[in-house]
C-alpha positions, 0 to 999 in steps of 0.5 A: 170435487170430481164428478161421475158420469155412468152411462148404462147401454142395452138393447132392451127398452125394459132391462133399461127402464128397470135400471132406472127404477131401481135407480129413482128407488134408491134415492127415493126409497129404501134400501129394503125396497130396492132388494126387494124390487131387485130381487122378488116376484111377490111383493109387501104392499109398502115395497109395491107402493113404493114401486108404482110410485117411481114407475108413474113418475118416471112415466109421467113426470120430468126427470131429476137432473142427476138421470137422463137419456141420450141416443148415443154415447155423444149426448147429441139429439132429442133427450125427448125422444131416447126417452119415449121408449123408457117411459113406455115401459114405466107408464106400462108397469105403472098401469098394470093390472096383474094380479100376484097370482096371475104372475106366478102363473105365468111363471110355474108356465115358463118354467114347465116351457122350460124344462119340457123334455122329450126324455122326462114329465114336465115335473121332473124336469122343473124339479131339474130346472130349480135343482140346477138353479139352486147348484148354482146358487149356492155355489155363487155363495160358497158350496159345501162350505156354507151353513144347512141354514143357509142352504135352506133360506137360498133353496126357498128362495129360489123355490119359490121367487122371494126373499123377503118374508111375507106378507105378501100382497102385490107381484113385482111388475119390473119383470114384465116386458113391455109393452106386452107386459109378457112375464120373461124372467129366467129360471137361473135367475138369483140375487145371490148370482149378483150379489156378495153375501155381507156379514154376520154369516149368522143372519138370515139371507136378506139382512146379508144381502142388505148390510152388503146393498144398504152402503152403498145404496146410501151413498150413491144416493146422497152422491145422486142428490147433491150433483156429484153422481150422473146416470146415462142411459143409452138404448141400443146393442152394444156393438153399434153403440160403442163403434157409432162414429159420433164423439166420446165424452170427454178424452174417454171412459176410466172404465167399460165394463160389459159384463158377459155379452161377449159370449153373444158378440164376440170378446175379439168384436168388443175389445175393438168396440170398446178400445175407441171408448177408453180413456189414455189414464193409467187407471182406465180399463175394460173389462169382459166377462164369460161364462158360457164361452168360458164353460167350454174352454174350461171342458176342454182343456183349455182354460190358461189360455181362454183370454188369449184365445179369445182376443185373437192375436198376441199382445204385440197385436193387441197394443200395436193395433188396438192400443191394449194390453192384457192385464190379467183374467179371474173367475168370477166369484160363482165360480162358473165364469171368467172375468178379464181384463185390459188397459191402456197401452203404448202402441209405440214400442209395438208397433216399431216391431211391425212390418207388411209381411208379419202383420200378414203372417199374425193375421193368416191365422186369425184370417182363416179363423173369421173368414174361412172356417164361417162355413166349415159345419165342425164349427157349426156343430156348438154354436157358442164356438161359431160365435168366439172368434167373430166374423169377417165383419171383426176382422175389416173393422180391426184392420180398418181401427189399427191401420188403416192406411195398410187395411185393404191391402192386408185384405187384398193379401189375406184373400189370395194366401189363406181366403180358398173358396169359402174366404171369397165368399166374403171378399165383398163383405170385407172389401167394402167396409176396406175401401181403398177410397169413399166409397159409397153405401146403400143400406136395403131392407129384405123383410123376411117375416115369412120364413119364420117357420123354417126359421125355427128349426135353426134357433142356435145356428147363425143366419148369412145373406144369401147373394146369386146371378139366379134365383135360389130355390128352398132348401140345402144349398150342400156344395155353395154352387149357386152362392156368389157371396155371402153376408155375415153382417147383417141388422136383424130384427126377430120380431119383425122379420127385417133382415138389413145389409149394406151393399155397394152402390157400383154392385146394384147398378152393374148387376142388377139381375143379382137376388138375395136369400136369407139362409141359415147353416145348420150342420149340413150345409146352407139352408136357404129359409127365405127364397131368393128377391131381387136385390132391385126391389128392395126397399134402400137407402143410402148408407155412411160407412163411419166408425168410430176411430182410436184418436189419434189414429196410428200411422204404421207408416209399412212399406206394403209392395211385397205384400202387393205382390203375394200370391198374384202367382198363385192367382194366375198372374206371372210371378214377380221374383225376389223381391225385397221391403226394409222398415227402418224404425230407431230401436229396429231393422225389418226386412221382408223377403217374398221368394218367386215360390216355395221353398222348404224349410230346411232350404239355404238361402244366400 
């Protein structure tokens, strides 16, 4: 029979280790134990014993043949090193001495923190959170059409945090973050928002959930034991894992499910990351979900076009550059989000209709949204709106992925025609990732740990790295007069306060006085939260910038002779006069015409 391979990815080692524990329980314990560990804060003695046994086994024993950890999607590298952080989490849980009473107190304390409001008392705010959590859970099971008994059971579950009936004797240790064993479960977490209810409707809540879960677990456990199904665990942020230049399993994945990660990293960025991973098989699919962004679209009355708006590309350009086609979308069963679906597309038909000029015209509004608008205050009023499209690096990656031989010519033309002053501030970032030839890069690390006090006021604002010739002082930089360039893409470690970013080695050699500062983008402007440091004094390492490519790479073969002259007159150079380029394919003829100056829409040109 066919071998099934699942790859689970998460940026948090504790979350990934919890996945491993639940799978281990599925093979070695009862479905009731799996449901309890998945859903509950408080466990009975039998379920707690099974949980401890699985944690201990995954911490210190050889893993079963069906489970492995890898450093990336290719499965290369040391498995022991990839397993280490997951084993550490399981070991912390296996040796945890926290009592049930202590965990429930930690839950109450976190609810109080999440519910604190300046306008209401703490107890009122907590009650409001509990009511809201109940509303979300009830929406997932049909809302007003549900029975009074079901609402009562879900209400009790939301209030106490446990589904299975007493007696309870131990805490669910997998709800603690390793290695500090800090309680972190979010107030609205609810099993009924993740697992549909089974029949009969008159049965208790736990039995209805088991009616759905038990058959699935039984089948999965049998396949894992038989070796027909395997699971790989990959730790790391999804964009890095998906785009790293390493081989894909065989011919790609049949299904890539990104849950609602798009709310944090943008739909466009995720589609670009997933496109090279997808198999070309007719059944292959990429699934993305949005909750936060979709809610905003519904408020604005734009839910009908949300999927295409979020992707940022027309269907033709999506097929030509990413080889994807939009299949459709449906609201989640909870009613609070949208699940979107894309499939592999034949790019040749759409690519044959493209010219350099048509591509430039289609990309101009996207450039404005992803680059030039990054510094507009209106984009920052709501952070969710700001991160809908992704930033400059997402545009550079799109062109490098879809049309690598023309990426730099397009970026240069877009900077001249659609960039404006704000777009020009991101030119280093854009051209660094779309070089005309091999470019030596350097990875630099900025220690921003001392800026935490100023960062706290910008919890929901985007962070940027500012480069300047002279040092920048703390405080608002409204006019951006001191800023030479900005970088929107860098690795930010919130725990250590380290920002790691890339620069061309040539810039470091030619600009010895260059300074760098960490900034937050607020509604009042750019707030410098870490005073400037000299770039030359930062720890640095050579870095190879390599992304996973579409295979085989698409050769558009565009004539960019006109593209290279677009906007040069506006840049102070002499006008090239009338120019034209002709693109011919067996089914299409496209002509790009460049006028020497602006012409009105009503003008007749012969």
